[in-house]
N, C-alpha and C positions, 0 to 999 in steps of 0.2 A: 213406381214409387212404393206401392204397397209391398211388392216383392222385396225391395231393398229394406224397408222398415221391418218386415218379418224376419229377414236374414239378420238384421242388426239386433233385434230383440233376442233371437236364438243365440247369437254370439255372446250377448251380455249374460243370458241365463247360463250358458255353458261356463263362462268365466266365473260367475258367482258360485256355481256348484263346485268348481275346482278350488275356489278359495275356502269353501266351507267343509270340504270332504277330506282333505289331506294337507298336513303341515309341510311346507316347502322350505328350502334353504337350511335344513337342519344341520348339515355338515359345516357350512360356512359360518353359521351362527356359533356353533361349538368352537370352531377355530378362532373366531373373534373373541370369544370368552377367554380362551387360553391365552391369547396374545395380550389382552387388556390386563389380565391378572399378572402375567409375567412382566409386562412393562412397568406396572406399578411397583412390584416387588423390586425390580432392578433399579427403578428410580429412587426408591428409599435406601437400598443397600449401597448404591454407588457413592452416596455422601453420608453414610451412617455415622462416621466419626465426627462429621460437622453438622449433625442434625440440629443441635441446639442453636448453632450460629445461624443456620439457614431458616429453620422453622420454629424454633423455641420461643418462649415468652420474652427472653432477653436477646432476641435476634437483632442483627443490624437493621432489619426491616421491622420496626416496632409494631406492636399490635394496633396502636392508634393509626399508624401509616397504612397498615394492611387493610384496616376497616374502611379508611377513606378511599382506598383504591377499588373497593368492591362496587360492582354495578347493582342496580336496584334488584332486589330479590335474591342476590347471591349470599352465601353464608359460608362459614368455616367453623368446625368444632374446635379448631386450634385457637380461635379468637374468643372463646367463651370464658377463659380464665387465664390469669397470669401465673398460675401454679405450674412449677416444673413437673410435679408428679402427674398432673392432668395431661400435660404435653406428652410425657413418656407413655402414658396409658393409651392415648389416642394414636400416637405414632406407631407403636408396636401393634396396636389393634389393626391399623391399616395394613401392615405387613402380613399379619396372620389371616385377616379376612381376604386379602388379595390372593394369597396362596390357596386358601380354601376355595375361593371362587374359581380360580384357575383349574383346580383339580375336580371339584364337585359340581359347581354351577347351581342352578335352582333359583327360584324367584326371591326367596328370603336373602340368600347371599348376594344376589344381584342388587337388591335394594341397599344392603349394607355396603357393598362395593361402591355404588353410586354416591352415597352420602360421604364415605370416607375419602374417596378419590376427589370429589368436588372440594372437600375440606382441605386436602393437601394442596391441590392446585391453587386454591384461593388464598392460602396462607402466605405464599410468596410467589408472585407471578414473574419475578425477575429471573428465576432459574428454570422456567419452562422452556422446552426445546421446540415446541410447536406440535401440532397433532392433538394437543390436550383438549382444544375446543371440540374437535370432532369426536374424541373419545367421550367427553362429557355428554354430548347429545346421544351418541349411539348406545351408551350404557342405560340411558333412560328408556329407549325403545326396547332394549333387551329385557327389561323387567316384564314385558308382556309376551315374551317369546319362550319357547321350550329350548333353553340354552344347553341342556345336559342330555340331549338325545344321543350324543356321540361323545366318545373320549371322556367318560365320567363313570364312576361306580354305578352299577345298575342300569347302564345305558341300553343294553340289549333288551332287558325286560321292559324298559320304558318305551322303546320303539315298538315292541310287540303289543303293548297296551294301546299305543296310538293307532296301530294298524287294525286292532281288533274292533275299534269303534266303527260301526257300519253307517250310522246316521250323521249327517252334518251337524256341527256344533259351533256354538258361539266362541268357545275357546280356540278352535281351529282358525276361525276368521280373525280373531284378535292377533293370534300368532302371525298369520300371514300378512296382515296389514302392517304390523310392526316390522316384520322382516323386509317387506318391500319398501317401507319408509327408510330403513337402514341403507338399502341399496340405492334408493333415490337420493338420500343425503350425500352418499359417497359419490354418486355420479355428478350431482350438482357441483360439489366441491372441485372435482377434477376438471369439469368443463369450464367452470369459472376461472380456475387457475390457468388452464390452457388458453382461454380467451384473453386474459390480462397479459399473458406472456406474448401472444402473437400480436397484440397491439403495442407492445413495447419495442422501442427502436433497438435496444441491445440484443433482444431475442431475435428480432428480424434480421439484424446484421450477423447473427450467429456468434457474438462475442460474450454473451451473458455468462456462459460457463467459465470463460477465461477470467472474468472479473471475480466471479464467485470463488474460484480456486485461489485467488490472491488475497482473500480476506483472512486476516491473521487467525481468527478463532476457528476457521474451517480448514487450516492447513495440516491435515492429519498425515498426509503422504506427499513427499516430494515428487514421486512418480505421477501422482494425480495432477499436481500443478504443472509438471512438465508436459503431460499428455494434453491437458487443456490449452497449453501454449501453442500447440500445433493447430493451424487455422482449419485444416480439414477435419480433424478429430473434434475440436471444439464446436465447429458448426454442425457436424453430424449429431453430436450429443444434444445440442440445443434444439435442433429440429426434431430429433427423435422424441425428446421430452414433450414438446408441444403436441406432436402428432398422437402420442400415446394417451395424453390427457384428454384431448379433444375427442378422441375416438371412443372413449369408454362408454358414454351413454348409448352410442349406436351399437357397440359390441354387445352390450347387455341385452339389447332388444333383438339382436340378430338371431335368426333361426339356425345358423350354422355354428355348431359347437366349437369348431377349430378357431373361429373368429374370437369367441369369448375367451377361450383358453389362451390364445396367442396374446391378446391385449392384456389380460390379467397377468400373465407371466412376464410380459414386458414391463408393466408397472412394478411388479414385485422385484424384478431385476434392477430397476431404477432405484428403488428404495434400499436394496441390499448395497448398491453402490454408494448411496448417501451414507449408510451406516459405516461402511468400511473406509470411505475416503474423507468424509466430513465429520465423523464422530457423533452423528445425531442418532444414537442407537434407539432410544425410546421412541423418538419421532418415527424412525423407519419401521419399528415393530408395529406401532399403532396403525400406520398406513397400510402395512402388509395385512394386518388383521381385517381392516376395512375392505381391502381388495378381495379377501377370501370369500366375502359374502356375495361377490359379483358372479360367482360360478354357481350353477345349479347342482343339485345333488347328483343328477345323472352325469354331469361333467366329471365330478369326482370319481364316480364309479367307473367311467370309461378310462380315466387316468390310472386308477387302481388296476384295471384289467390289462392296460398296456404295460404297467410296471411289472405285473406278474409275468407277462409274456417275455419281457426283456430279462427278468431274473431267471426264467426258465432257460432261455437260450444261453445266458452267461454260465449258468450252472452246468449245462451240458458241455459247453466248450472247456470249462475248467475242470471237469470231472476226469480223474485219472483213468487211463486206459484199463479196461476190464472191470471197472466199478459199475454196478448196476443199481439204479434206483435213487442215486444221489440227487439227480435233477428233480424228479417229481417230489421227493421229500422236501427239498428246499423250497419248491414252489408252494407246497401245502403249508409249510411253516410260515412263509411270507403271507399267504392268503389269510391265514388265521388271525393275523394282526389287524386286519381291516374288517369292518362290519360288512355283512352281506345283506343287502336289501334290494329286492327286485323292483320296487315301485319307482317309477320315473318321477322326476320333479319338473314343475313348470317354471 
């Protein structure tokens, strides 16, 4: 018993040291930042011409009705005034801040994004596509993370600064806790969704996708409806959805990188299908952003390495006879697009 206790304490100490010494999931958090910002901008611009009708002070959904629909503790800057000028300022600030958040990141912009995104969603909940509840939770966790270590101005210098710190720090612990809470929230959502599907008779019978494809608001493609009308295809897609959702928590914990990658890519493919066939673009984007956090930084680096290898082989095959050096040059140009960090993530 003493040996097991000693081993357990050593394992806990090692885990705490890893939590405090290096920020993890930096690439996934950066991709989530980009997706949340992009989805919010698209959400605003998609109905820009109808913005006053949907979210303005004279909207069909009056300010009084919107306030009554808010849960305890919820708020919206759009409900603070009946002024059209105030509405236009807040609405366009939402677009500008979301674009800046998508490009630059940082804690100040993350706080501003959270406030304005919550305000937009709470102003009119009738037009939400879904995924908004998850985004509202995740953006709060993101306030405590380093969301601009990749794909942002100054990201390379920022990563160098993070690596230069030799001693464990409280900021690193806070970042990692928030990052793992994002992953945990995403895993719980998928597992709960898969569990409720598998307990439903329509999903058990494999006909759920057939009925979904027949809903008028989701008939974006006649090909999609026709495909789901096939018993084999509809059943396969239904069971694939359940399996992919239930498997996510186990894939995240798996020590095998290919399991994490395969499951995450399956979920992203599912949401791309939802975007293309059902028209739920913002919902699909937000879920893909959450999926991105389920991969470790080392997973992204291995995917980059594989992509560079594939690009190299394609460049060599497409290179005209007698041309020398085109392949390596193409590979070098591609590799320069992605950050190079040797540290592995846990």
